[in-house]
Structure formats: structure tokens, C-alpha cells
N, C-alpha and C positions, 0 to 999 in steps of 0.2 A: 413525388416531391412537388407536384404542381407545375404550372407553366414556367415559373421563374427558374426552375432547376431541372427541367425535363431533359432526359437523355434519349437520344435517338441512335439506333444502331443500323448500319447499312450492311445488308447481306446480299451478295450476288450469287445466283446459281451458276455453277460451271457445268457445261455440257460438252461431251466429246463430239467433235464434228467429223469423225472418220466415216468411211464408206460402210454401208449396211449390206451384209451378205443376204442375197436372196431377194432384195427389194427391186421392183420394177424390171424383172428379168424378161417378162413376156407380156406385152400389152396387146398382142395380136388377138383378134377375135372379140375385142371389146369395142363396140361401135362408138361409144362416147370418147374413149381414149385414143381413137385413131388419129385425131388431129394433133396429138401430142407425141407422135412417133419420133419426130426429129428433135424434140426438145424434152427429153425425159426429166422428170423432177429429180432434183438433187437432195439426197437425204441429209442435208446439213443440219447441224445442231441437234442431232438425234443420237442417243446412245442405246446400247443394248441393256435391257432389263429383263432378260429371260426368266431369271429366278423369281423376280417380283411378280411378273405376269403369271407365271405358272402357279405361284402360291396364292394368287388372288382368284384363281378359278377361271381365268380367261384364256389359258393356253399361252405357250411361249410366243413372243412377238419381238423380232429383232428391232422394231422401231420403238419399242417401249409404249406403243399405243395398242391396246388389245383390239384384235380384229375380229372378223366374222368367222363363222364355223362352216361346216360342210366340206372339209377337206381342202379348202383353198389355202394358199400361203397366207398366213395372217398379216405379214407386212404388206404384201401386194394387195390384199383385200382392203386394208385400211387406206392405202394410198389411192386405190380406185375410188373409194367413197369420198376422199378429199377432192380428187380430181373432178369427179362428177358433180359434187356440190359446188365447186368453184366455177365450173362451166355454166351451171344453171344460174348461179348468182350473177355472173358477169354477162349473161346473155348469149354465150357461145352456142347453147342449145336451147330449144324451146321446151315448154312444159310437156307438150305432146311427145316430142322426141325423147325427152327424159323418161317418160313413162313406158317406153317400149323396152321390154326385157327386164323389168323390175326396177328397183330403187335407183332413180336418176339414170336409168339406162345402163346400169353397171351389172345387172344380173342379180342384184340383191333386193330382198324385200325389207320393208321397215321392221319386220319382226326379228330380223337378224342383227339389228343395231344393238350394240352393247351400250351401257351408260357412258363409256368413254367415247364411243362413236357419236352418240347424241350430243355430247358436250362439244366435240370437235366441230360438228356441223353448226351448232348454235354459235360458236365463235366466228365461223366463216360468215354466217348470216348477219352477225352483229358488225361486220366490217373489219374483222381482224385478218391481217395478211396470212397467207397459208403457212409461210415459214415460221411465223411467230406462233400460230396455233399449234403447229407440230411441236415446237420447242416447249410450249407450256404443257401440252398433254404428255410429252415424254417425261417432263419433270414431275407432273402429277402422278404418273405411273410409279415413280420411285417411292411414293408414299402409300401405294396401294396394297402392300403386303398384309395389312391388318383387315382387309375386307374379307369376310367369311362367306362361304357359299350358303350358310344357313340364314343370312340376313334377308329380309324381305326386299322386294324390288324398290320400294320407296326408300328404305334405309340405304340400299346400295347406291341409288341415284344420289341421295343426299351426301353420302360419304365421298363419292367421286367429285361432287361439287366442292366439298370442303378441301379435298386434295388440290383441285384446280385453284381455288382461292389461295391456298398456301403457296403453291408454285408461283403464282403471279406476285404475291406479296414478297417473296424472296428476291425478286428482280427489281423491286421499287428502290429508287435512290432518293433518300430523304436527307434534308440538311438542317432541319430545325428552324426555330424562329429567328428574327432579327435580334441581334445582341447589342445592347446599349449600355453605356456607363455614364453616370453623372459627371459633367465637366469635360467630357470627351465627345466632340461633335461627330456624329455618324450620319453620312448622306446616303440615302437609298432612293433610287429611281425606279419607277414602274413604267414599262414599255409594253407594246403589244398592238395587235390589229384593232380596228374600230369595233366598238360595241361589245367588248369583252368585260367591261366593268372596272376599268382602271381607276376612275375618279371615285367611285363608291368604295373600292378597296382601299384607296388612300385615306378616305374618311374613316373607315373602320379601324385601320391601323393607328391613325392619329388619335382617335377617341380612346382606344385601348391603352396606348402608351401614355396618354395624358392623364387618364382617370385611374387605370389599374396599376400601371407601373410608375406613376408619378414622375414622368419625364417631361422636360420642357421641349415642346415640339414646334417646329416651324414648317409651313407649307410653301411650296413654290410650284408654279405651273408654267409650262411652255405651250400649253394647248390654247392657242389663240385662233385656231382654225374653226373648231366646232362652235356653233351658235350656242350662246349661254354657258359655255364650258367654264369660263372664268367666274361667272356669277354663281354657278353651282358650287364650286370649291370655296368661293368667298363666303357663301352662306354657311357652309360647314365651319369655316374658320371663325366666323362671328359667333356662332352658337357655342363653340368650344373655347372662345377667347384665345385664339392662336394667331401669331403673326403670319402674314402671307405676302408673297411677292410674285409679280408677273414678269416673265422674261420673254421678249419678242425676238431678240437677236442673241447669238452666242456671246458676243462681246459685252452684253449686259449681265452675264451670269455672275461674275465675281462681285460686282457691286450689290446685286440682289442677295447673294448669300451673306455678305457682310451686314446688310440691312436687317436680316432676320435676327441679329443679335446673338446673345450667348444661349444657344439652344443645344440640347443633347441629341436631338434627332431632326433631320431635315428630310421630308418626304417630297419627292418631285413627281408631279403628274405630267404626263406627256400626251401629245396628240396621237390618236390612232393612225397607224400607217399600214399601207398595203405591203405585205411581205414580198410582193412581186414587183414593187417599185424601187429599184436600186437608188434612184435619185432621192426619194423621200427617206429611205433608210439612211442615206449618207447625210442628209440634213439633220436627222435625229442624232446621228453619231457626232456631229459637230457640236451640238448642244451638250451632249454627255461628256465629250472631251473637255469642254469648258467647265463643267461642273465637278469633274473628278469624283464620281460617286464611289463609295466604299462597296456598295452592292447594287446590282441591276437585276430586277426581277422581271422576267417575261411573263406577262399575264395572258393566259389562254382560257377559252371557254370550253367546259366539258360537253357542251352541246355541239361542238364542231365535229366534223368527220375526222377519221384518222388521217386521211390525205391532207386535210386543211391543217391539222396539227403539224404534220411533217413539213408542209410548205412554210408554215410560220417559223418552225425551228431553223430551217435552212435560210429563209429570207432575213430573219433577224440575227443571224450569226455575226454580222459585222459589229453589232453593239456589244457583243461578248457578255451576254447575260450569264450570271452565275447561279441563278435559281429560277424556278418556274412556279407561278401561283396559278392554281386551277380554280376557276369560278363557275358559278351556275350549276353546281351539282344537283340542286333541287329541280332543275329543268330538264335533266337528261334521264332517259329510261335505263341506261347502262353506261358503264365506263370502259368496256372491253376495248373498243376501237381506239380510244384516247390513250389508254395505258399501253396498248400494243405499239402505238406511235412513239410513246415516251421510252419504251424499253426495247424498241427494234434495234437489233445489233448490226444489221446490214446497212444502217444509215448513220452510224456514228452514235456517240453517247450524248443524250440530252442532259441539260443541267438538272440538278436534283430538285425535288419538289419542296417548297417551303410552306405554302399556305393553301387551304381549301376554303371556299366560300359556298354557302348554300342558301342564300336569300338576300333581301334588300335591307334588312334591319341593321342600323348602325348603332353600336358596334358589335351587335350580338352574333350575326351570322358569319363567323369566321373562326377558323381553328388551324393549328399547326397541322400540316399534312401528316397523316399516319396511314399505315397499311390497312387497318380495319375499315376506315371510312371509305376507302377506295375499292377494295375487293368485295365489300358487302353489296355494291351495286354493279358488280362485274357484268352480269347478264340480267335481262328483264325477268322479274319475278323470281330471282334466285334466292333460295333459302339462305339465311345468314346464321343458322344454328351451327354451333361448333366453333365460332370465331374466338370465343373465350378460351376454348381448349387449345387453340393454336398459339396462345400466348399474347394475343392482341387485346387491347381494351376497346370496347365498343364506344362509338362517339356520342351516343345518347343525345342526338340532336345538336351536337356542337355546343354544349352548355358552357364549356370553359373557354377562356380567352387566351390567345397565344402571345404573350408579351414577355420576351425573355430578357435576362440581364447578361451582361458580358461575362464570359467565362473567366 
């Protein structure tokens, strides 16, 4: 139906978090796992998929993650690989120590890694938290029944990647584009840390709604801290022939909004704030309370680490953002860590994703957030074949523009 009538469906994967029989029963004798003796890993968010694993040729695994061979307990084998990789990545063991006794010191060789094991380790290396990696792989295993023993190694690897993409896509929370209606003023504020591209995103949205959706758009900025910030937005306003107001104090907000006149959409650009500065976040909140925005979008960069994303989500919680806009997808090698932070269930639910940007071109490099554009970049050099078979449309360079009308 195009951007003006695009429908988005939110699907959330449900996983049973009960105890896993046979998992982590005996770590004695494993030199790498000795340090974890007092803090065994909890098999949270992992369900049993014995029948799926068996039918896929990997043997039954209570974790839902196919494990190694050689007579070892498959669940314990996979947990050991997770633990060893996690310690190596975090610096708990050195490379030489990890090399003693086989794969990461766990007694396994690289030849024993299944495609699922390899993907699990790649997720950890990409910065995905262990609990999230386990949950994703358990969900991916539930799609693995169709993998046949007769498939080549390359086909097998590709199929597991597709299953992982599908599993992650199921967890994405999407909200669709900003909805506007002629004659009904809609106020949208963009907030976020410094350097994430808020002003450029405001310009992209303004141009799109002005040109494509034929809406009357007004711009307002409270970013009087950054050098040339006002001039940058003013230049965009002049090019697009849009009214613009500058607000320096919260008490000026009502007058500035009235001065914009009879517009359908007001886009508010804000100064970048550190999520660790409670005082700065409170200042921002004062401006927003004066503006009474209908929507507040938290703008985050896809180049940020998963920990930075989590910090921003927590730090900006007082502004009560109801959507997340993810920028700079063209500058990141993968989205795994970012998506893990946005879907992490042990830290609360993040606002749904609204828009994605992948360049500096105004207004071209922006699109409504969709699953295919995000999971296609899940891991570095990850094949994207099969996305169409999952039921997703590929983004094709974000050629379409996301300017929605009111429902």
C-alpha cells in the first residue's frame, strides 16, 4: 500500500524460562570453568527443543542449542563453549591459557563446532550479552527442523543464519511512522545523546512530510548549546521554506509554538545530552513538559556499543520516549549488539523502533524501521539470502520515504 498506508505487525517470541535438566551439573575438571564454580550460569529463557534438534541431525539438546559430539552432554557442551568464549572476550583468560586443552581451554577443537555453535560465538564476539545470545539461538533452533543432513556445509550454515535472523526479527518491536492529519497539529520531539544525528533526522522528516506528504511543517529548536546548531537548522528551514522558532527557556515554549502558525506537524530539535547527567536530562524534561509533545523519539546511533545503548535507554527514561529512531546504519558493520540491547528482557522493554537512517542525504536516507533492514546486518558479512522467504521485504537501499497519514 506504500508508506501512506503501511501496516506493521509486532510479534514477540515467547520462551519458557524453566530449569534445564542436565545442564551445568558438573564443571569440575574444566580449567576454564573453575572460576565459575560458585556462580553457575542460569539457563533462563531457554526451552527444550529435543525433537527439533534430533530431527535436524544435531542430537537432542535440552538447551535448544545443538552441542558438540563425542559422548558429552550436549547441553553442558554448549554451555562450556559459551562460558569459554565469554571469558576470552572479557579478558578473564588469555589466549595462551585458552589454547591449553583445545577450543578456548574447554577441551573442544574448532572442528567440533556446529553451525549453531559458530553463530553463538559470533554473537558473543559482536558484543551480544550471553543471556540474549542463548535466547536467540534457542529460538533459532525451533526453526531448524527443515535442515537436512544431505545439505552441504555452506547450505547448512546459511540456513542457520536465516533461522537466527528470523528469531531476532520476531523480537523486534516496531511502531511505524509518524501519523499526521491536515488541520490537526501534531508535535514530535527528537531527543538523544550528542552526535547521533538528531538535527539531520529532523531535516529529513521535515522535507519528507513537506514534499511527499504535502503537510505544513514547522521547526523548533532548543539546541542553543552546540555551536552553529541554530544556523544549521535555520538553513534547512530556509531551503524548504518552513517557519522556525528558537526557544532558550521553557517559559518561551508556548509563545514559540503559537508563532509557528497553523501547521500540521511541529518537529522539535533538542540539544544532545549525556545519559549519565541527571541534571541535563531534567533540564530537557522541563522543555518537553512545556511543549507537550504528542510523540518523543529517542535517537540512537547504530555505531554505539550495546552497553552505550542500554545506558542511553536508562538515562533518558525520565523523558518518557515512546519510540526509538536508529541512525547511521551505513556506518556500522553489524547490528547484533544494538538489537540485543533493544530486545534485552532483563533490563525492561525499550520503546518500539520508528525510523532507520543510513546516510546524510536529505531527505533520501531514511525509512520506517522494518525487520529486514535490521537483521540483514545482524553480523558482519552475514548472507541475506532467504529474507524474502521469511516474509520480509528487503529495503533496497531505503528507496522509499516513510511519511504516514493518521489512521
